[in-house]
C-alpha angles and dihedrals in degrees: 000000000000091000092047094048088047090054090049092051093046092053098038094245112157091195141010126208114210111199109152103101095225090051091049087054094045094050100039108021091238115150102190135080143255096044142128135188124222110193120192127176090260107028144031119219124195106203116199143124131266093270091069107030094099093049091045093050090053098044099035108035093158093062130084106237113227123182114215101186097077087063093054097236141032090244093058092046091051090048089058091051093044091054091044093051095036092236116187092183142013125199115210140182102262094193094063106036115093123228089248092053092048091051089050091051090051093048098045102033099051095150095049123079112228114221117195115215135182129207100349098136091030090062090056091048093055096077109059128219122228090258092052092047090052092054092046091050091052091048090053092048090052092050091048092051089050088054091057089053099044095052087063088061100047108105141130113295100023113117126236091240093054092049092047090052092049091049092055090048093050092053092053090046089052092055108277124144112266093245104090122181127217112303123201117220113161136154146203118001089348089075088083087071103097093208102017119168119234110258141185089271112130121226113258132199110273094024124143108227115204120196118188108172148125147176142224126250113186085339096307118119139226122204122188139152131203128174122205135179125233104223125347116346118239120235090257093050089051092048094050091045092050091051090048091053090051093049092053092046093049091054095045092049089056101044121101139120108313096020119146114246091214092050090051087059091048093052090057096042092052089069093068100032109127094019128109088249099062094091089056101060125100125232097223102082104159148357142185120274129201129112086345124049096226115038139134134331103056124190120216142112095279099037117127092193123123117212114237136197111275094021106137109212142163124245107206120150113161146183116227120183114185112232092014108054142249143258125213130171115188127188127183111219140182114225115233131188092266105021140322143306109218107220093191110082095181114116121262093202117114110269118206111195 
């Protein structure tokens, strides 16, 4: 709150509307839905509808609860507050307000200047506090324990959908929040699909099985990927896997406070330059993780981001060959002054089941 109020004062914003759900949660601690925050220099409003007023009053006791539905629209409700607080301007999160909402704001709040902003709260979220790091570490431990359980179930004849369902169950059984997000568990040639959806396909002997998944712990997310082989790996599978290991290691050896996100990408890509596999890598090789699974900083060839101490980010280069398959290894790491702390204890060695 101090950082946000400081940003408001620096820019001359009399008020700031927080609308992205994960930012609402980050700023206020609220865990429900359909809610907005209007922060003024003197007051904090929690704007919601009657379904969530009781929860909001329990989780956000320092906020004034304001129901928007009786006014018919969020724009009309904000106009009432703007008049009440004599607001000459209101900053808002441009990336999360719809065109219809913006038109309503313009129509109803005629005496209040609307100031579009990008990434204000997200910038604060990028550097994690000790409490956040603890929750992220626990989430990664849960996901890694689930990995040890799911590899016992991977065998010929079991479908991708069944394995994906078991994986989600194992994470909850290991202590995750009961709000999973979409897990990727794909096999065979389908592993070249970077974000493939689990299907009815049954596991076959010789398949690569790629698992990109995670869980929530107190709202903080893990994100890891491991790729295994059902049966004995072929020479090509071993070669691709070895190169993937080297790409991950090259990036992790480079990362530390002050590292360039684009150079981190380059360190991984250098491993496969000049090989037949270079055309089959993807430029997005890492991202921040916190309350949201993809947040700043982002690592890639055109990224301008600088990696900072206590960023928690993924390291996930990959090789994806259409018609053959793909291999991805993804760690989730905390950036330290001189290197990284890998939060994913699961092995990165090739597993043949």
